[in-house]
C-alpha positions, 0 to 999 in steps of 0.5 A: 659528046659523040653522036650516034650514026644511023648504022649504030643501034642502041644497046637496049634493042639489041639486048631485047632481041637476044632476050627474045631469041632466048625466050623463043628458043626456050618456048620451042624446046618446051613445045618439042618436049611436050610433043615427045611426051605426048607421043610416048603417052599415046604409045603407052595408052595403045599398049595398055588398050591391048592389055585391057583387051587381052585381060577382058578376053581372059576374064570372059574365058574364066566366067565361062569356065565358072559357069561350066563348073557350076553346071557340073556341080549341079550334075554331080549333086544330082548323080550323088543324090540318085545314087544314095536313093538307090542304095 
């Protein structure tokens, strides 16, 4: 039988350290990946926000134009009815 000296470590703590190192590496990689994804999603939401603002402005213009068209329809109807009455 051989005796272990103070310098030698049993195999299980060494293996445990390797496993812990691998797990820490995996966890760190997962955190970095999620940070990258979060950043890309923030950029996407920023672009979508700008698009929504632009579409909202266009919609406001369309609503104003629709109101103008409705007003013109009423004026044309009045003019046509006046023209028919004078005949």
